[in-house]
N, CA and C of each residue as an Amber inpcrd file, in Angstrom:
protein
   240
 116.6000000  14.0770000   7.5450000 116.8440000  12.8390000   6.8360000
 118.1840000  12.9250000   6.1230000 118.9550000  11.8500000   6.2200000
 120.2670000  11.8220000   5.5770000 120.1180000  11.5470000   4.0870000
 121.0670000  12.0400000   3.3160000 121.0400000  11.7520000   1.8830000
 122.0900000  10.6900000   1.5690000 121.8760000   9.9960000   0.4660000
 122.8200000   8.9760000   0.0220000 123.9020000   9.6190000  -0.8080000
 125.0860000   9.0010000  -0.7730000 126.1150000   9.5020000  -1.6830000
 125.7380000   9.0590000  -3.1040000 126.3500000   9.6410000  -4.0890000
 126.0000000   9.3800000  -5.4830000 126.1450000   7.9150000  -5.8610000
 127.1670000   7.2760000  -5.3520000 127.4020000   5.8760000  -5.6790000
 126.2770000   4.9860000  -5.1530000 125.8790000   5.1970000  -3.9150000
 124.8000000   4.4050000  -3.3220000 123.4780000   4.6940000  -4.0200000
 123.2390000   5.9390000  -4.3460000 122.0040000   6.3080000  -5.0440000
 121.9590000   5.6580000  -6.4240000 123.0910000   5.6400000  -7.1040000
 123.1540000   5.0110000  -8.4340000 122.9420000   3.5020000  -8.3320000
 123.5220000   2.8650000  -7.3160000 123.3020000   1.4360000  -7.0960000
 121.8240000   1.1470000  -6.8700000 121.2080000   1.9350000  -6.0040000
 119.7920000   1.7520000  -5.6980000 118.9380000   1.9490000  -6.9370000
 119.2250000   2.9740000  -7.7010000 118.4870000   3.2440000  -8.9410000
 118.6270000   2.0670000  -9.9010000 119.8270000   1.5210000 -10.0070000
 120.0760000   0.3830000 -10.8870000 119.2790000  -0.8360000 -10.4360000
 119.2700000  -1.1140000  -9.1430000 118.5060000  -2.2490000  -8.6110000
 117.0300000  -2.0870000  -8.9090000 116.5050000  -0.9070000  -8.6550000
 115.0800000  -0.6500000  -8.8830000 114.7320000  -0.7910000 -10.3580000
 115.5690000  -0.2570000 -11.2330000 115.3120000  -0.3620000 -12.6700000
 115.3540000  -1.8080000 -13.1470000 116.2890000  -2.6040000 -12.6090000
 116.3610000  -4.0230000 -12.9800000 115.1050000  -4.7590000 -12.5320000
 114.6580000  -4.4790000 -11.3100000 113.4340000  -5.1130000 -10.8100000
 112.2450000  -4.7130000 -11.6690000 112.1610000  -3.4320000 -12.0270000
 111.0510000  -2.9740000 -12.8720000 111.0470000  -3.6860000 -14.2230000
 112.2260000  -3.8550000 -14.8280000 112.3000000  -4.5650000 -16.1130000
 111.8460000  -6.0150000 -15.9610000 112.2910000  -6.6660000 -14.8890000
 111.8990000  -8.0540000 -14.6660000 110.4030000  -8.1850000 -14.3820000
 109.8470000  -7.2320000 -13.6440000 108.4040000  -7.2470000 -13.3890000
 107.6250000  -7.1070000 -14.6970000 108.1130000  -6.2650000 -15.5920000
 107.4730000  -6.1040000 -16.8960000 107.5690000  -7.3950000 -17.7010000
 108.7440000  -8.0190000 -17.6750000 108.9090000  -9.3020000 -18.3730000
 107.9840000 -10.3530000 -17.7840000 107.8720000 -10.3630000 -16.4560000
 107.0070000 -11.3290000 -15.7810000 105.5530000 -11.1430000 -16.2180000
 105.1220000  -9.8980000 -16.3320000 103.7590000  -9.6140000 -16.7880000
 103.5610000 -10.1110000 -18.2140000 104.5370000  -9.8630000 -19.0780000
 104.4470000 -10.3230000 -20.4670000 104.4240000 -11.8470000 -20.5530000
 105.2540000 -12.4950000 -19.7490000 105.3000000 -13.9600000 -19.7490000
 103.9820000 -14.5240000 -19.2400000 103.4310000 -13.9360000 -18.1800000
 102.1460000 -14.3940000 -17.6480000 101.0490000 -14.2710000 -18.7080000
 101.0980000 -13.2080000 -19.4790000 100.1320000 -13.0140000 -20.5570000
 100.3070000 -14.0820000 -21.6400000 101.5540000 -14.3800000 -21.9740000
 101.8330000 -15.4210000 -22.9690000 101.3350000 -16.7850000 -22.4900000
 101.5590000 -17.0940000 -21.2190000 101.1000000 -18.3650000 -20.6590000
  99.5800000 -18.4420000 -20.7090000  98.9300000 -17.3570000 -20.3610000
  97.4670000 -17.3100000 -20.4180000  96.9720000 -17.5750000 -21.8390000
  97.6490000 -16.9810000 -22.8090000  97.2810000 -17.1940000 -24.2110000
  97.4170000 -18.6570000 -24.6140000  98.4830000 -19.3050000 -24.1300000
  98.7020000 -20.7110000 -24.4750000  97.6330000 -21.5920000 -23.8380000
  97.2650000 -21.2910000 -22.6010000  96.1720000 -22.0420000 -21.9730000
  94.8710000 -21.8410000 -22.7590000  94.6420000 -20.6290000 -23.2220000
  93.4600000 -20.3630000 -24.0390000  93.4840000 -21.1500000 -25.3380000
  94.6460000 -21.2360000 -25.9320000  94.8190000 -22.0140000 -27.1630000
  94.5210000 -23.4940000 -26.8970000  95.0570000 -24.0050000 -25.7920000
  94.8170000 -25.4050000 -25.4390000  93.3260000 -25.6540000 -25.2210000
  92.6680000 -24.7290000 -24.5430000  91.2290000 -24.8640000 -24.2900000
  90.4440000 -24.8620000 -25.5950000  90.8230000 -23.9810000 -26.5100000
  90.1110000 -23.8980000 -27.7890000  90.3120000 -25.1510000 -28.6320000
  91.3770000 -25.9120000 -28.3300000  91.6400000 -27.1600000 -29.0500000
  90.9680000 -28.3530000 -28.3660000  90.2500000 -28.0650000 -27.2690000
  89.5080000 -29.1160000 -26.5900000  90.2020000 -29.7480000 -25.4000000
  91.3610000 -29.2420000 -25.0210000  92.0690000 -29.8000000 -23.8750000
  91.5170000 -29.2140000 -22.5810000  91.6000000 -29.9970000 -21.5080000
  91.1480000 -29.5630000 -20.1910000  92.2990000 -28.8160000 -19.5160000
  92.1290000 -27.5090000 -19.3700000  93.1900000 -26.6540000 -18.8460000
  93.5110000 -27.0000000 -17.3920000  92.5040000 -27.3510000 -16.6240000
  92.7300000 -27.7200000 -15.2240000  93.6710000 -28.9280000 -15.1450000
  93.4720000 -29.8940000 -16.0100000  94.3200000 -31.0830000 -16.0210000
  95.7280000 -30.7300000 -16.5170000  95.8280000 -29.8650000 -17.5040000
  97.1410000 -29.4320000 -17.9880000  97.9230000 -28.7810000 -16.8480000
  97.2560000 -27.9270000 -16.0710000  97.9210000 -27.2790000 -14.9350000
  98.4080000 -28.3200000 -13.9240000  97.5720000 -29.3370000 -13.6910000
  97.9440000 -30.4010000 -12.7550000  99.1620000 -31.1700000 -13.2770000
  99.1710000 -31.5010000 -14.5710000 100.3050000 -32.2220000 -15.1620000
 101.5870000 -31.3930000 -15.0270000 101.4930000 -30.1090000 -15.2800000
 102.6620000 -29.2300000 -15.1440000 103.1520000 -29.2320000 -13.6980000
 102.2170000 -29.1720000 -12.7650000 102.5740000 -29.2160000 -11.3500000
 103.2680000 -30.5230000 -10.9910000 102.7460000 -31.6280000 -11.5190000
 103.3380000 -32.9360000 -11.2400000 104.7370000 -33.0630000 -11.8290000
 104.9460000 -32.5000000 -13.0060000 106.2610000 -32.5900000 -13.6740000
 107.3450000 -31.8400000 -12.9040000 106.9490000 -30.8980000 -12.0630000
 107.9150000 -30.1310000 -11.2700000 108.4210000 -30.9120000 -10.0630000
 107.7250000 -31.9950000  -9.7080000 108.0580000 -32.7450000  -8.4980000
 109.0420000 -33.8660000  -8.7910000 109.7600000 -34.2320000  -7.7560000
 110.6910000 -35.3470000  -7.8230000 109.8940000 -36.6510000  -7.7610000
 110.4390000 -37.7400000  -8.3420000 109.7150000 -39.0190000  -8.3220000
 109.2860000 -39.4710000  -6.9260000 110.1460000 -39.2960000  -5.9310000
 109.7740000 -39.7160000  -4.5740000 108.6410000 -38.8650000  -4.0080000
 108.5880000 -37.5830000  -4.3810000 107.4910000 -36.7160000  -3.9440000
 106.1760000 -37.1680000  -4.5720000 106.2330000 -37.5300000  -5.8540000
 105.0380000 -38.0040000  -6.5440000 104.5120000 -39.2870000  -5.9160000
 105.4120000 -40.2040000  -5.6210000 104.9960000 -41.4760000  -5.0340000
 104.3680000 -41.2580000  -3.6600000 104.9850000 -40.4180000  -2.8520000
 104.4410000 -40.1340000  -1.5210000 103.0570000 -39.4920000  -1.6270000
 102.9170000 -38.5560000  -2.5560000 101.6310000 -37.8850000  -2.7570000
 100.5570000 -38.8870000  -3.1870000 100.9150000 -39.7670000  -4.1160000
  99.9660000 -40.7810000  -4.5910000  99.5450000 -41.7210000  -3.4630000
 100.5100000 -42.1300000  -2.6320000 100.1920000 -43.0200000  -1.5180000
  99.2370000 -42.3520000  -0.5310000  99.5160000 -41.0880000  -0.2190000
  98.6370000 -40.3600000   0.7010000  97.2560000 -40.1560000   0.0960000
  97.2050000 -39.8330000  -1.1730000  95.9260000 -39.6430000  -1.8400000
  95.1080000 -40.9290000  -1.8030000  95.7500000 -42.0500000  -2.0980000
  95.0740000 -43.3390000  -2.0560000  94.5600000 -43.6380000  -0.6500000
  95.4040000 -43.4030000   0.3450000  95.0200000 -43.6390000   1.7330000
  93.8260000 -42.7720000   2.1270000  93.8800000 -41.5150000   1.8120000
  92.7920000 -40.5940000   2.1680000  91.5120000 -40.9400000   1.4310000
  91.6400000 -41.2980000   0.1650000  90.4470000 -41.6750000  -0.6170000
  89.8010000 -42.9220000  -0.0380000  90.6030000 -43.8820000   0.3500000
  90.0620000 -45.1030000   0.9500000  89.3680000 -44.7800000   2.2760000
  89.9650000 -43.8710000   3.0470000  89.4050000 -43.5190000   4.3540000
  88.0440000 -42.8500000   4.2340000  87.8190000 -42.1140000   3.1640000
  86.5340000 -41.4240000   2.9990000  85.6290000 -42.0930000   1.9910000
  86.0490000 -43.2390000   1.4710000  85.2070000 -44.0030000   0.5720000
  85.0640000 -43.4470000  -0.8330000  86.1230000 -42.8380000  -1.3320000
  86.0940000 -42.2740000  -2.6770000  86.9030000 -43.1600000  -3.6090000
């Protein structure tokens, strides 16, 4: 097996360390988000609906309209 030169090894080590730090931050952020959902639930809010609202806010207006039209069409087709 070939070995890396020091420069390449240092680059690789740096990349891996940066990814590890970001993964740790991601875990901490996920925990914080979970805590906020728990707080919302304890205040009587429906967490499932909050998640849906957040999902909807990420979409463009034309995407929302298309989704609503399809939902209406499908609901009518199945009698809901």
